[in-house]
TORPAMI-196021 format. One record per residue (C-alpha): residue in one letter; chain; y, x, z. Coordinates in steps of 0.05 Angstrom, whole numbers, plus 5000, padded with zeros to 4 digits. Each point is the difference from the previous one (the first is absolute). Example, Ala and Ser with C-alpha at 12.3 -4.5 7.8 and 13.67 -1.06 7.14 Angstrom:
// TORPAMI-196021
<resn: A	chain: A	c2: 4910	c1: 5246	c3: 5156>
<resn: S	chain: A	c2: 5069	c1: 5027	c3: 4987>
// end
This chain:
// TORPAMI-196021
<resn: F	chain: A	c2: 4751	c1: 7271	c3: 2834>
<resn: F	chain: A	c2: 4960	c1: 4933	c3: 4993>
<resn: G	chain: A	c2: 4934	c1: 5036	c3: 4992>
<resn: P	chain: A	c2: 4990	c1: 5028	c3: 5071>
<resn: F	chain: A	c2: 5035	c1: 4939	c3: 5027>
<resn: I	chain: A	c2: 4949	c1: 4952	c3: 4969>
<resn: G	chain: A	c2: 4946	c1: 5048	c3: 5017>
<resn: A	chain: A	c2: 5020	c1: 4996	c3: 5073>
<resn: L	chain: A	c2: 5001	c1: 4926	c3: 4998>
<resn: A	chain: A	c2: 4935	c1: 4989	c3: 4966>
<resn: R	chain: A	c2: 4969	c1: 5055	c3: 5047>
<resn: S	chain: A	c2: 5022	c1: 4959	c3: 5065>
<resn: A	chain: A	c2: 4988	c1: 4932	c3: 4969>
<resn: G	chain: A	c2: 4930	c1: 5024	c3: 4976>
<resn: G	chain: A	c2: 4981	c1: 5019	c3: 5068>
<resn: A	chain: A	c2: 5018	c1: 4933	c3: 5030>
<resn: L	chain: A	c2: 4963	c1: 4969	c3: 4942>
<resn: S	chain: A	c2: 4937	c1: 5043	c3: 5007>
<resn: D	chain: A	c2: 4998	c1: 4981	c3: 5071>
<resn: R	chain: A	c2: 4993	c1: 4927	c3: 4980>
<resn: L	chain: A	c2: 4961	c1: 5004	c3: 4931>
<resn: G	chain: A	c2: 4961	c1: 5065	c3: 5003>
<resn: G	chain: A	c2: 5025	c1: 5066	c3: 4971>
<resn: T	chain: A	c2: 4961	c1: 5003	c3: 4933>
<resn: R	chain: A	c2: 5039	c1: 4943	c3: 4962>
<resn: V	chain: A	c2: 5069	c1: 5024	c3: 5029>
<resn: T	chain: A	c2: 4986	c1: 5073	c3: 4985>
<resn: L	chain: A	c2: 4984	c1: 4979	c3: 4928>
<resn: V	chain: A	c2: 5063	c1: 4957	c3: 4994>
<resn: N	chain: A	c2: 5044	c1: 5057	c3: 5030>
<resn: F	chain: A	c2: 4967	c1: 5051	c3: 4953>
<resn: I	chain: A	c2: 5015	c1: 4965	c3: 4938>
// end
């Protein structure tokens, strides 16, 4: 239950963060 839920949150938050910071760092953080 929590896996997909956290994945969706991380994806939406990661999208907003990547707009600000740049995608590479956020992608690495989400990948770990």
